[in-house]
N, CA, C and O atoms as a Tripos MOL2 file, in Angstrom:
@<TRIPOS>MOLECULE
protein
  236   235    59     0     0
PROTEIN
NO_CHARGES

@<TRIPOS>ATOM
      1 N         123.3220   77.1550   87.4180 N.3       1 MET1
      2 CA        123.0880   78.4990   86.9460 C.3       1 MET1
      3 C         122.8050   79.3930   88.1550 C.2       1 MET1
      4 O         121.8840   79.1230   88.9270 O.2       1 MET1
      5 N         123.5800   80.4340   88.3130 N.am      2 ASN2
      6 CA        123.3820   81.3830   89.4090 C.3       2 ASN2
      7 C         122.4850   82.5120   88.9570 C.2       2 ASN2
      8 O         122.6240   83.0340   87.8510 O.2       2 ASN2
      9 N         121.5620   82.8810   89.8280 N.am      3 LYS3
     10 CA        120.6830   84.0090   89.5360 C.3       3 LYS3
     11 C         120.9360   85.0830   90.5710 C.2       3 LYS3
     12 O         121.0150   84.8000   91.7660 O.2       3 LYS3
     13 N         121.0600   86.3000   90.1160 N.am      4 TYR4
     14 CA        121.2760   87.4260   91.0080 C.3       4 TYR4
     15 C         120.1360   88.4220   90.8430 C.2       4 TYR4
     16 O         119.7210   88.7360   89.7280 O.2       4 TYR4
     17 N         119.6470   88.9040   91.9550 N.am      5 ILE5
     18 CA        118.6090   89.9270   91.9280 C.3       5 ILE5
     19 C         119.2320   91.2210   92.4160 C.2       5 ILE5
     20 O         119.7530   91.2850   93.5290 O.2       5 ILE5
     21 N         119.1800   92.2320   91.6000 N.am      6 ILE6
     22 CA        119.7310   93.5290   91.9720 C.3       6 ILE6
     23 C         118.5700   94.4740   92.2360 C.2       6 ILE6
     24 O         117.7460   94.7340   91.3590 O.2       6 ILE6
     25 N         118.5240   94.9770   93.4500 N.am      7 LEU7
     26 CA        117.4670   95.9090   93.8210 C.3       7 LEU7
     27 C         118.0320   97.3170   93.8500 C.2       7 LEU7
     28 O         119.0410   97.5730   94.5090 O.2       7 LEU7
     29 N         117.3950   98.2140   93.1500 N.am      8 ASP8
     30 CA        117.8000   99.6110   93.1570 C.3       8 ASP8
     31 C         116.7960  100.3650   94.0180 C.2       8 ASP8
     32 O         115.7230  100.7470   93.5500 O.2       8 ASP8
     33 N         117.1540  100.5730   95.2710 N.am      9 SER9
     34 CA        116.2220  101.1800   96.2070 C.3       9 SER9
     35 C         116.9330  102.2470   97.0120 C.2       9 SER9
     36 O         118.1340  102.1530   97.2650 O.2       9 SER9
     37 N         116.1730  103.2750   97.4170 N.am     10 GLU10
     38 CA        116.7560  104.3300   98.2390 C.3      10 GLU10
     39 C         116.6530  104.0140   99.7230 C.2      10 GLU10
     40 O         117.1960  104.7460  100.5500 O.2      10 GLU10
     41 N         115.9630  102.9350  100.0710 N.am     11 ARG11
     42 CA        115.8500  102.5570  101.4760 C.3      11 ARG11
     43 C         117.1730  102.0020  101.9700 C.2      11 ARG11
     44 O         117.9400  101.4150  101.2060 O.2      11 ARG11
     45 N         117.4290  102.1930  103.2400 N.am     12 SER12
     46 CA        118.6550  101.6490  103.8010 C.3      12 SER12
     47 C         118.4800  100.1630  104.0620 C.2      12 SER12
     48 O         117.3580   99.6800  104.2140 O.2      12 SER12
     49 N         119.5870   99.4430  104.1140 N.am     13 ASP13
     50 CA        119.5340   98.0180  104.4120 C.3      13 ASP13
     51 C         118.9780   97.7760  105.8050 C.2      13 ASP13
     52 O         118.3130   96.7670  106.0390 O.2      13 ASP13
     53 N         119.2410   98.6880  106.7350 N.am     14 GLY14
     54 CA        118.7390   98.5440  108.1010 C.3      14 GLY14
     55 C         117.2290   98.5480  108.1500 C.2      14 GLY14
     56 O         116.6310   97.7950  108.9180 O.2      14 GLY14
     57 N         116.6100   99.3760  107.3480 N.am     15 CYS15
     58 CA        115.1470   99.4480  107.2970 C.3      15 CYS15
     59 C         114.5730   98.1380  106.7790 C.2      15 CYS15
     60 O         113.6030   97.6230  107.3350 O.2      15 CYS15
     61 N         115.1530   97.6020  105.7350 N.am     16 ILE16
     62 CA        114.6780   96.3470  105.1600 C.3      16 ILE16
     63 C         114.8960   95.2100  106.1450 C.2      16 ILE16
     64 O         114.0110   94.3730  106.3230 O.2      16 ILE16
     65 N         116.0650   95.1640  106.7920 N.am     17 ASP17
     66 CA        116.3490   94.1220  107.7750 C.3      17 ASP17
     67 C         115.3530   94.1740  108.9190 C.2      17 ASP17
     68 O         114.8630   93.1330  109.3560 O.2      17 ASP17
     69 N         115.0450   95.3670  109.4110 N.am     18 PHE18
     70 CA        114.1080   95.5240  110.5170 C.3      18 PHE18
     71 C         112.7340   94.9910  110.1240 C.2      18 PHE18
     72 O         112.0870   94.2990  110.9100 O.2      18 PHE18
     73 N         112.2900   95.3120  108.9140 N.am     19 THR19
     74 CA        110.9940   94.8290  108.4410 C.3      19 THR19
     75 C         110.9790   93.3120  108.3650 C.2      19 THR19
     76 O         110.0040   92.6810  108.7720 O.2      19 THR19
     77 N         112.0310   92.7300  107.8560 N.am     20 MET20
     78 CA        112.0940   91.2750  107.7410 C.3      20 MET20
     79 C         112.0830   90.6150  109.1140 C.2      20 MET20
     80 O         111.4590   89.5690  109.2900 O.2      20 MET20
     81 N         112.7600   91.2090  110.0840 N.am     21 ILE21
     82 CA        112.7800   90.6540  111.4380 C.3      21 ILE21
     83 C         111.3790   90.6620  112.0230 C.2      21 ILE21
     84 O         110.9520   89.6680  112.6100 O.2      21 ILE21
     85 N         110.6610   91.7580  111.8750 N.am     22 ILE22
     86 CA        109.3100   91.8590  112.4250 C.3      22 ILE22
     87 C         108.3950   90.8170  111.7860 C.2      22 ILE22
     88 O         107.6480   90.1400  112.4920 O.2      22 ILE22
     89 N         108.4410   90.6820  110.4840 N.am     23 ILE23
     90 CA        107.5740   89.7220  109.7960 C.3      23 ILE23
     91 C         107.9150   88.3040  110.2240 C.2      23 ILE23
     92 O         107.0160   87.5170  110.5190 O.2      23 ILE23
     93 N         109.1990   87.9660  110.2630 N.am     24 ASN24
     94 CA        109.5980   86.6130  110.6250 C.3      24 ASN24
     95 C         109.3480   86.3210  112.0940 C.2      24 ASN24
     96 O         108.9700   85.2030  112.4430 O.2      24 ASN24
     97 N         109.5470   87.2860  112.9450 N.am     25 ARG25
     98 CA        109.3790   87.0670  114.3780 C.3      25 ARG25
     99 C         107.9180   86.7970  114.7310 C.2      25 ARG25
    100 O         107.6300   85.9520  115.5780 O.2      25 ARG25
    101 N         107.0150   87.4980  114.0960 N.am     26 ASN26
    102 CA        105.5990   87.3240  114.3970 C.3      26 ASN26
    103 C         104.9800   86.1440  113.6640 C.2      26 ASN26
    104 O         103.8340   85.7810  113.9300 O.2      26 ASN26
    105 N         105.7260   85.5400  112.7420 N.am     27 ASN27
    106 CA        105.1980   84.4370  111.9320 C.3      27 ASN27
    107 C         103.8520   84.7970  111.3220 C.2      27 ASN27
    108 O         102.9370   83.9740  111.2940 O.2      27 ASN27
    109 N         103.7350   86.0040  110.8440 N.am     28 ALA28
    110 CA        102.4690   86.4790  110.2940 C.3      28 ALA28
    111 C         102.4400   86.2410  108.7950 C.2      28 ALA28
    112 O         103.4430   86.4240  108.1050 O.2      28 ALA28
    113 N         101.3000   85.8370  108.3080 N.am     29 SER29
    114 CA        101.1390   85.6880  106.8670 C.3      29 SER29
    115 C         100.8060   87.0520  106.2710 C.2      29 SER29
    116 O         100.4430   87.9800  106.9940 O.2      29 SER29
    117 N         100.9260   87.1670  104.9870 N.am     30 ILE30
    118 CA        100.6390   88.4390  104.3200 C.3      30 ILE30
    119 C          99.1790   88.8330  104.5320 C.2      30 ILE30
    120 O          98.8780   90.0110  104.7200 O.2      30 ILE30
    121 N          98.2710   87.8580  104.5040 N.am     31 SER31
    122 CA         96.8570   88.1880  104.6780 C.3      31 SER31
    123 C          96.5900   88.7330  106.0740 C.2      31 SER31
    124 O          95.7550   89.6220  106.2420 O.2      31 SER31
    125 N          97.2860   88.2130  107.0690 N.am     32 THR32
    126 CA         97.1060   88.7040  108.4310 C.3      32 THR32
    127 C          97.6060   90.1380  108.5420 C.2      32 THR32
    128 O          96.9640   90.9780  109.1720 O.2      32 THR32
    129 N          98.7380   90.4120  107.9360 N.am     33 ILE33
    130 CA         99.2890   91.7690  107.9820 C.3      33 ILE33
    131 C          98.3430   92.7290  107.2730 C.2      33 ILE33
    132 O          98.0830   93.8230  107.7740 O.2      33 ILE33
    133 N          97.8280   92.3340  106.1140 N.am     34 GLY34
    134 CA         96.8960   93.1780  105.3770 C.3      34 GLY34
    135 C          95.6390   93.4570  106.1710 C.2      34 GLY34
    136 O          95.1380   94.5810  106.1620 O.2      34 GLY34
    137 N          95.1230   92.4540  106.8540 N.am     35 GLY35
    138 CA         93.9330   92.6350  107.6710 C.3      35 GLY35
    139 C          94.1790   93.6040  108.8000 C.2      35 GLY35
    140 O          93.3060   94.3970  109.1530 O.2      35 GLY35
    141 N          95.3610   93.5410  109.3640 N.am     36 SER36
    142 CA         95.7150   94.4450  110.4600 C.3      36 SER36
    143 C          95.7310   95.8900  109.9780 C.2      36 SER36
    144 O          95.2210   96.7780  110.6600 O.2      36 SER36
    145 N          96.3090   96.1260  108.8150 N.am     37 PHE37
    146 CA         96.3660   97.4860  108.2910 C.3      37 PHE37
    147 C          94.9790   98.0030  107.9370 C.2      37 PHE37
    148 O          94.6840   99.1790  108.1450 O.2      37 PHE37
    149 N          94.1310   97.1360  107.4060 N.am     38 ARG38
    150 CA         92.7720   97.5690  107.0700 C.3      38 ARG38
    151 C          92.0260   97.9910  108.3250 C.2      38 ARG38
    152 O          91.3110   98.9930  108.3080 O.2      38 ARG38
    153 N          92.1790   97.2470  109.4130 N.am     39 GLY39
    154 CA         91.5130   97.5930  110.6630 C.3      39 GLY39
    155 C          92.0010   98.9200  111.2040 C.2      39 GLY39
    156 O          91.2010   99.7300  111.6720 O.2      39 GLY39
    157 N          93.3060   99.1550  111.1470 N.am     40 GLN40
    158 CA         93.8630  100.4100  111.6340 C.3      40 GLN40
    159 C          93.3920  101.5720  110.7750 C.2      40 GLN40
    160 O          93.1030  102.6500  111.2950 O.2      40 GLN40
    161 N          93.3110  101.3680  109.4720 N.am     41 ASN41
    162 CA         92.8700  102.4230  108.5660 C.3      41 ASN41
    163 C          91.4240  102.8040  108.8630 C.2      41 ASN41
    164 O          91.0730  103.9840  108.8330 O.2      41 ASN41
    165 N          90.5900  101.8180  109.1470 N.am     42 GLN42
    166 CA         89.1880  102.0970  109.4450 C.3      42 GLN42
    167 C          89.0720  102.8850  110.7470 C.2      42 GLN42
    168 O          88.2770  103.8210  110.8310 O.2      42 GLN42
    169 N          89.8560  102.5180  111.7620 N.am     43 LYS43
    170 CA         89.8290  103.2500  113.0310 C.3      43 LYS43
    171 C          90.2500  104.6990  112.8150 C.2      43 LYS43
    172 O          89.6580  105.6170  113.3830 O.2      43 LYS43
    173 N          91.2740  104.8960  111.9910 N.am     44 PHE44
    174 CA         91.7790  106.2380  111.7210 C.3      44 PHE44
    175 C          90.7310  107.0850  111.0090 C.2      44 PHE44
    176 O          90.5160  108.2430  111.3670 O.2      44 PHE44
    177 N          90.0740  106.5020  109.9910 N.am     45 SER45
    178 CA         89.0680  107.2740  109.2550 C.3      45 SER45
    179 C          87.8630  107.5830  110.1370 C.2      45 SER45
    180 O          87.2630  108.6490  109.9950 O.2      45 SER45
    181 N          87.4920  106.6750  111.0470 N.am     46 ASN46
    182 CA         86.3850  106.9470  111.9650 C.3      46 ASN46
    183 C          86.7250  108.0910  112.9130 C.2      46 ASN46
    184 O          85.8680  108.9200  113.2160 O.2      46 ASN46
    185 N          87.9640  108.1420  113.3800 N.am     47 SER47
    186 CA         88.3500  109.2250  114.2850 C.3      47 SER47
    187 C          88.3600  110.5650  113.5570 C.2      47 SER47
    188 O          88.0090  111.5870  114.1470 O.2      47 SER47
    189 N          88.7570  110.5800  112.2840 N.am     48 LEU48
    190 CA         88.7110  111.8210  111.5020 C.3      48 LEU48
    191 C          87.2750  112.2910  111.3280 C.2      48 LEU48
    192 O          86.9880  113.4850  111.4220 O.2      48 LEU48
    193 N          86.3770  111.3470  111.0740 N.am     49 LYS49
    194 CA         84.9660  111.6920  110.8890 C.3      49 LYS49
    195 C          84.3980  112.3080  112.1660 C.2      49 LYS49
    196 O          83.6660  113.2960  112.1020 O.2      49 LYS49
    197 N          84.7280  111.7320  113.3260 N.am     50 ARG50
    198 CA         84.2440  112.2730  114.5940 C.3      50 ARG50
    199 C          84.7830  113.6750  114.8380 C.2      50 ARG50
    200 O          84.0580  114.5440  115.3230 O.2      50 ARG50
    201 N          86.0530  113.8990  114.5040 N.am     51 ASN51
    202 CA         86.6430  115.2320  114.6870 C.3      51 ASN51
    203 C          85.9460  116.2650  113.8100 C.2      51 ASN51
    204 O          85.7140  117.3930  114.2460 O.2      51 ASN51
    205 N          85.6120  115.8900  112.5790 N.am     52 ARG52
    206 CA         84.9050  116.8170  111.6840 C.3      52 ARG52
    207 C          83.5250  117.1490  112.2360 C.2      52 ARG52
    208 O          83.0880  118.2980  112.1800 O.2      52 ARG52
    209 N          82.8370  116.1360  112.7740 N.am     53 GLU53
    210 CA         81.5060  116.3690  113.3400 C.3      53 GLU53
    211 C          81.5830  117.3140  114.5430 C.2      53 GLU53
    212 O          80.7180  118.1730  114.7140 O.2      53 GLU53
    213 N          82.6050  117.1580  115.3660 N.am     54 LYS54
    214 CA         82.7810  118.0460  116.5220 C.3      54 LYS54
    215 C          83.0250  119.4800  116.0690 C.2      54 LYS54
    216 O          82.4930  120.4210  116.6580 O.2      54 LYS54
    217 N          83.8320  119.6450  115.0190 N.am     55 GLN55
    218 CA         84.1240  120.9860  114.5200 C.3      55 GLN55
    219 C          82.8730  121.6430  113.9590 C.2      55 GLN55
    220 O          82.6730  122.8410  114.1560 O.2      55 GLN55
    221 N          82.0360  120.8990  113.2730 N.am     56 LYS56
    222 CA         80.8000  121.4560  112.7110 C.3      56 LYS56
    223 C          79.8630  121.9050  113.8240 C.2      56 LYS56
    224 O          79.2160  122.9450  113.7040 O.2      56 LYS56
    225 N          79.7840  121.1340  114.9050 N.am     57 LYS57
    226 CA         78.9090  121.4880  116.0220 C.3      57 LYS57
    227 C          79.3880  122.7540  116.7190 C.2      57 LYS57
    228 O          78.5740  123.5660  117.1600 O.2      57 LYS57
    229 N          80.7070  122.9270  116.8220 N.am     58 SER58
    230 CA         81.2440  124.0980  117.5150 C.3      58 SER58
    231 C          81.1410  125.3690  116.6760 C.2      58 SER58
    232 O          81.1920  126.4710  117.2220 O.2      58 SER58
    233 N          80.9960  125.2320  115.3490 N.am     59 ASP59
    234 CA         80.8760  126.4100  114.4640 C.3      59 ASP59
    235 C          79.5370  126.9930  114.5530 C.2      59 ASP59
    236 O          79.2500  127.9860  113.8840 O.2      59 ASP59
@<TRIPOS>BOND
     1     1     2 1
     2     2     3 1
     3     3     4 2
     4     3     5 am
     5     5     6 1
     6     6     7 1
     7     7     8 2
     8     7     9 am
     9     9    10 1
    10    10    11 1
    11    11    12 2
    12    11    13 am
    13    13    14 1
    14    14    15 1
    15    15    16 2
    16    15    17 am
    17    17    18 1
    18    18    19 1
    19    19    20 2
    20    19    21 am
    21    21    22 1
    22    22    23 1
    23    23    24 2
    24    23    25 am
    25    25    26 1
    26    26    27 1
    27    27    28 2
    28    27    29 am
    29    29    30 1
    30    30    31 1
    31    31    32 2
    32    31    33 am
    33    33    34 1
    34    34    35 1
    35    35    36 2
    36    35    37 am
    37    37    38 1
    38    38    39 1
    39    39    40 2
    40    39    41 am
    41    41    42 1
    42    42    43 1
    43    43    44 2
    44    43    45 am
    45    45    46 1
    46    46    47 1
    47    47    48 2
    48    47    49 am
    49    49    50 1
    50    50    51 1
    51    51    52 2
    52    51    53 am
    53    53    54 1
    54    54    55 1
    55    55    56 2
    56    55    57 am
    57    57    58 1
    58    58    59 1
    59    59    60 2
    60    59    61 am
    61    61    62 1
    62    62    63 1
    63    63    64 2
    64    63    65 am
    65    65    66 1
    66    66    67 1
    67    67    68 2
    68    67    69 am
    69    69    70 1
    70    70    71 1
    71    71    72 2
    72    71    73 am
    73    73    74 1
    74    74    75 1
    75    75    76 2
    76    75    77 am
    77    77    78 1
    78    78    79 1
    79    79    80 2
    80    79    81 am
    81    81    82 1
    82    82    83 1
    83    83    84 2
    84    83    85 am
    85    85    86 1
    86    86    87 1
    87    87    88 2
    88    87    89 am
    89    89    90 1
    90    90    91 1
    91    91    92 2
    92    91    93 am
    93    93    94 1
    94    94    95 1
    95    95    96 2
    96    95    97 am
    97    97    98 1
    98    98    99 1
    99    99   100 2
   100    99   101 am
   101   101   102 1
   102   102   103 1
   103   103   104 2
   104   103   105 am
   105   105   106 1
   106   106   107 1
   107   107   108 2
   108   107   109 am
   109   109   110 1
   110   110   111 1
   111   111   112 2
   112   111   113 am
   113   113   114 1
   114   114   115 1
   115   115   116 2
   116   115   117 am
   117   117   118 1
   118   118   119 1
   119   119   120 2
   120   119   121 am
   121   121   122 1
   122   122   123 1
   123   123   124 2
   124   123   125 am
   125   125   126 1
   126   126   127 1
   127   127   128 2
   128   127   129 am
   129   129   130 1
   130   130   131 1
   131   131   132 2
   132   131   133 am
   133   133   134 1
   134   134   135 1
   135   135   136 2
   136   135   137 am
   137   137   138 1
   138   138   139 1
   139   139   140 2
   140   139   141 am
   141   141   142 1
   142   142   143 1
   143   143   144 2
   144   143   145 am
   145   145   146 1
   146   146   147 1
   147   147   148 2
   148   147   149 am
   149   149   150 1
   150   150   151 1
   151   151   152 2
   152   151   153 am
   153   153   154 1
   154   154   155 1
   155   155   156 2
   156   155   157 am
   157   157   158 1
   158   158   159 1
   159   159   160 2
   160   159   161 am
   161   161   162 1
   162   162   163 1
   163   163   164 2
   164   163   165 am
   165   165   166 1
   166   166   167 1
   167   167   168 2
   168   167   169 am
   169   169   170 1
   170   170   171 1
   171   171   172 2
   172   171   173 am
   173   173   174 1
   174   174   175 1
   175   175   176 2
   176   175   177 am
   177   177   178 1
   178   178   179 1
   179   179   180 2
   180   179   181 am
   181   181   182 1
   182   182   183 1
   183   183   184 2
   184   183   185 am
   185   185   186 1
   186   186   187 1
   187   187   188 2
   188   187   189 am
   189   189   190 1
   190   190   191 1
   191   191   192 2
   192   191   193 am
   193   193   194 1
   194   194   195 1
   195   195   196 2
   196   195   197 am
   197   197   198 1
   198   198   199 1
   199   199   200 2
   200   199   201 am
   201   201   202 1
   202   202   203 1
   203   203   204 2
   204   203   205 am
   205   205   206 1
   206   206   207 1
   207   207   208 2
   208   207   209 am
   209   209   210 1
   210   210   211 1
   211   211   212 2
   212   211   213 am
   213   213   214 1
   214   214   215 1
   215   215   216 2
   216   215   217 am
   217   217   218 1
   218   218   219 1
   219   219   220 2
   220   219   221 am
   221   221   222 1
   222   222   223 1
   223   223   224 2
   224   223   225 am
   225   225   226 1
   226   226   227 1
   227   227   228 2
   228   227   229 am
   229   229   230 1
   230   230   231 1
   231   231   232 2
   232   231   233 am
   233   233   234 1
   234   234   235 1
   235   235   236 2
@<TRIPOS>SUBSTRUCTURE
     1 MET1         2 RESIDUE 1 A MET
     2 ASN2         6 RESIDUE 1 A ASN
     3 LYS3        10 RESIDUE 1 A LYS
     4 TYR4        14 RESIDUE 1 A TYR
     5 ILE5        18 RESIDUE 1 A ILE
     6 ILE6        22 RESIDUE 1 A ILE
     7 LEU7        26 RESIDUE 1 A LEU
     8 ASP8        30 RESIDUE 1 A ASP
     9 SER9        34 RESIDUE 1 A SER
    10 GLU10       38 RESIDUE 1 A GLU
    11 ARG11       42 RESIDUE 1 A ARG
    12 SER12       46 RESIDUE 1 A SER
    13 ASP13       50 RESIDUE 1 A ASP
    14 GLY14       54 RESIDUE 1 A GLY
    15 CYS15       58 RESIDUE 1 A CYS
    16 ILE16       62 RESIDUE 1 A ILE
    17 ASP17       66 RESIDUE 1 A ASP
    18 PHE18       70 RESIDUE 1 A PHE
    19 THR19       74 RESIDUE 1 A THR
    20 MET20       78 RESIDUE 1 A MET
    21 ILE21       82 RESIDUE 1 A ILE
    22 ILE22       86 RESIDUE 1 A ILE
    23 ILE23       90 RESIDUE 1 A ILE
    24 ASN24       94 RESIDUE 1 A ASN
    25 ARG25       98 RESIDUE 1 A ARG
    26 ASN26      102 RESIDUE 1 A ASN
    27 ASN27      106 RESIDUE 1 A ASN
    28 ALA28      110 RESIDUE 1 A ALA
    29 SER29      114 RESIDUE 1 A SER
    30 ILE30      118 RESIDUE 1 A ILE
    31 SER31      122 RESIDUE 1 A SER
    32 THR32      126 RESIDUE 1 A THR
    33 ILE33      130 RESIDUE 1 A ILE
    34 GLY34      134 RESIDUE 1 A GLY
    35 GLY35      138 RESIDUE 1 A GLY
    36 SER36      142 RESIDUE 1 A SER
    37 PHE37      146 RESIDUE 1 A PHE
    38 ARG38      150 RESIDUE 1 A ARG
    39 GLY39      154 RESIDUE 1 A GLY
    40 GLN40      158 RESIDUE 1 A GLN
    41 ASN41      162 RESIDUE 1 A ASN
    42 GLN42      166 RESIDUE 1 A GLN
    43 LYS43      170 RESIDUE 1 A LYS
    44 PHE44      174 RESIDUE 1 A PHE
    45 SER45      178 RESIDUE 1 A SER
    46 ASN46      182 RESIDUE 1 A ASN
    47 SER47      186 RESIDUE 1 A SER
    48 LEU48      190 RESIDUE 1 A LEU
    49 LYS49      194 RESIDUE 1 A LYS
    50 ARG50      198 RESIDUE 1 A ARG
    51 ASN51      202 RESIDUE 1 A ASN
    52 ARG52      206 RESIDUE 1 A ARG
    53 GLU53      210 RESIDUE 1 A GLU
    54 LYS54      214 RESIDUE 1 A LYS
    55 GLN55      218 RESIDUE 1 A GLN
    56 LYS56      222 RESIDUE 1 A LYS
    57 LYS57      226 RESIDUE 1 A LYS
    58 SER58      230 RESIDUE 1 A SER
    59 ASP59      234 RESIDUE 1 A ASP
């Protein structure tokens, strides 16, 4: 029995291929990737908070 998966997506095949190459090349698990994004998000939110504090001091 053959199974076919049809994906209806607006992304280009090149974008999907690039993502797959990065994931496979780094041999990263999903949990590792998720942890990386959480760390980056926290750094970003901390930098926004510092910028707001600087603006309040200058006002």
